[in-house]
N, C-alpha and C positions, 0 to 999 in steps of 0.2 A: 573252495574247491579248485585243486590245482589243474593247470591246463597244461594239456600233454604237448610237449615240444614236437613241432614238425619241422624235420631238418630239409623238408624239399621246400620248403615255404619260400626263400628266398630267390630260389631258381624260378618257382611258378610266377612268383610277382614280377620277376626280370622279363619272362619270357611275354607276359601281358603290361609291359609298360605303357601300354595305350591307354590302361584303366588307374592301374597303380601308378602314380606319378611319383616318378624319381626326381631329386632336388628339388622339392615343392617349395621350399624357402626362397627360391630363385625366381619363383614364378609371382611372385607379390604384384600386385595392380597391373597383372596382364594375364589373370585366368581366364579372360574369354577368348585365347588365342590356342588354349589347350582343347577347345572344342571346334567342333564342324560348323555350328552356326553360333553367332553371336547372339545371347538368348539371356533372360534375367537368371542369377545366379542364385540358388538357395544352398543352403549349409548345414549339415547334419554333424553334433558334435556326440561321437559316441556310437558308430553305426553297427556296434555287433557282428552279428553273421549276416545283415545285409538283405533283411526280408523290406525292411521299411523303403530303403533307398533305391532298391532295384523295382522295385513295386511303384515309388512314385516316378522313376524315371519311365517306366511302360506308359504308367498314366497319363504323364505331362510331357510328352516329346517337345513342349515349347518353352520346356524350361530345362536350364543346365544345373547339374548337380554333382556337390562334392560332400562325400564322407569321409569325417575323420575317425580313426580307429587305431589306438597305438597298440594293440596287444598284436603280436604278429599271427599266433597261431589261430587268432580269430578273425582277424583280415582276411585271411584268402578263404573262409566259408564265403564272406561278404563277394570278394572275386567270383568265386564261383558262380553265385546267384546271378551278378551282373553279366558274365558272361552267359550264363543259360537263358536269361531275360533277352538278352538279342538287341541290347540298348547303347546308343552311341552318346547319351548326353550324362553321362554317370562316370565322375573320377574320383576314386580312392586315395587317401592320404595313410601312410603307415607311420606318423609321426606322433610325439607327445606334445603339443603344443603347448606351452605352459602360458602365452600369449598370444592370442590371435591375431596381432596388431603385428606379428612378426612374418605372417602369413599372407593377409591380406591388406591392401591400402585402406585407405580411409572411403567408407562410402559402397565398397566394393559390391558386397553382398545384398541381395534383396530381401531375404530370409531365411531364418534360420530356427532350426529345429532342436529341442532339447526332449530326447525319447529315453524314459525309465535310467536317468542318470542316478548313480550312486546317492543315496541318500547323506551318507555320511550322519548316522543317527547321533553319535556322542557329542554334546556340545563343544568340546575342545577341535573337533574337527571342523567346524562351522567354515572356516574359511576354504575348505574344498568343496563344499557344496557348488556345484554351477551356477546357482543363483544367488549366489553371496556377491556384495555391489563391486567386489574388484573385479569378477566376471562380467558383472552388467557395465561397468565402463570397458571393456574390451569389445562387448557387444555395439554397443553405442557404436564405438568409433569406427567398427567396419561396415554396419547396417547402413543403406541408404537412408534419405529422408522420411521415406513413408515406410522402412523396412520393419518388420512383423517378426516377432518371437512365437513359436508354437510350441507348448510345453506338455506333454503327457506322462502322468507317470500312476504307478499303482498305490505310491506310499502317501498316505493321509497327511502326514507328519511334515515330509517333504513339501508337498502339495500347499502346505497352511503357511508354512515358512516362505514359500517362493512368493506365495500372494503380496505377504507382509513386507518381501526384500522390494517386491517391483514398488509396491504402493509408498515405502518409504523413501524408494530412489526418486519418484516424481511419474512414474511411468503409467501410462492410460491403460486401464485392464479392459479389454474388450469382450471378452468371453471367458467366463467361469462354468464348466461345466463337470459337475459331481457324479456324473455315472454318465460315461459317452458311448457307450453302446446302447442305452436304452433310445439315442436319437435315430439310429439306423441310419448312419451317414454313410451314402453310397462312396463318398469319395475319401472315406476314412481308410489307409492303408496301414494294417497293424504290421507293428515289429513281434519277434519273437514272444519276447516276454508277454506282449500285450496279448497274443492270442492263447499262451498257457495261463494267465490270470484269469482272463476274461473266461475262458472254459471252468474254471473254478468257481464261478459266480461274484468274483471280486471285482468292485466296481474300479473304473478307469477314471481318473481325474484328466481333464486338459483344461488350459486356459492358451488366450492370446493377447499380446501386448505390443503396446508402441511406447518408444519413448518420449520424453516432455521436448526434445528438440526435433523429433522426426513427427509433426503430426500429419494427418490426413489433410487430403485436400478439404 
């Protein structure tokens, strides 16, 4: 589906540059200075229209959140949600980050979220999946020693592929949930896709993993 161009998006983001960070690549290793409080830093890759990250920011004022969304016409929706939520602990980045190591220093991120990532179902596109081993190398570099990846998806093939990829990389898989909403987890914040698919009765898959070099105490 083609996304409609929003000619006002640049001005809207600039007017709210306290949320949408300008020149984010210059903030590497100093992200704590972008927030009013020096707190743990959580990162969402592909924030979409912002339901998850704005909801998490409201639920967890003790954590700082950064959401990356490369599509300009989409991130302005996330910006609106963050502004409506009146949270000061959320920042958005409108970048196409091919390598997270260009944005974050070693061990700068406490937790990372992969929510409803593009499954790239064709075999020739495997390298584009966000759980392909080259991406895992990036995550391992920017996460702190006890950092965790939390992944949610409605796509069974991507979920199975990701579990295999995590396992082959040597990650410790701490949770595998094949139908998240049967848990009735009161702390689960839904994305727009999650709400849409769960309302249709489609199972939502979730896993939590840590890297071999990032063991828990």
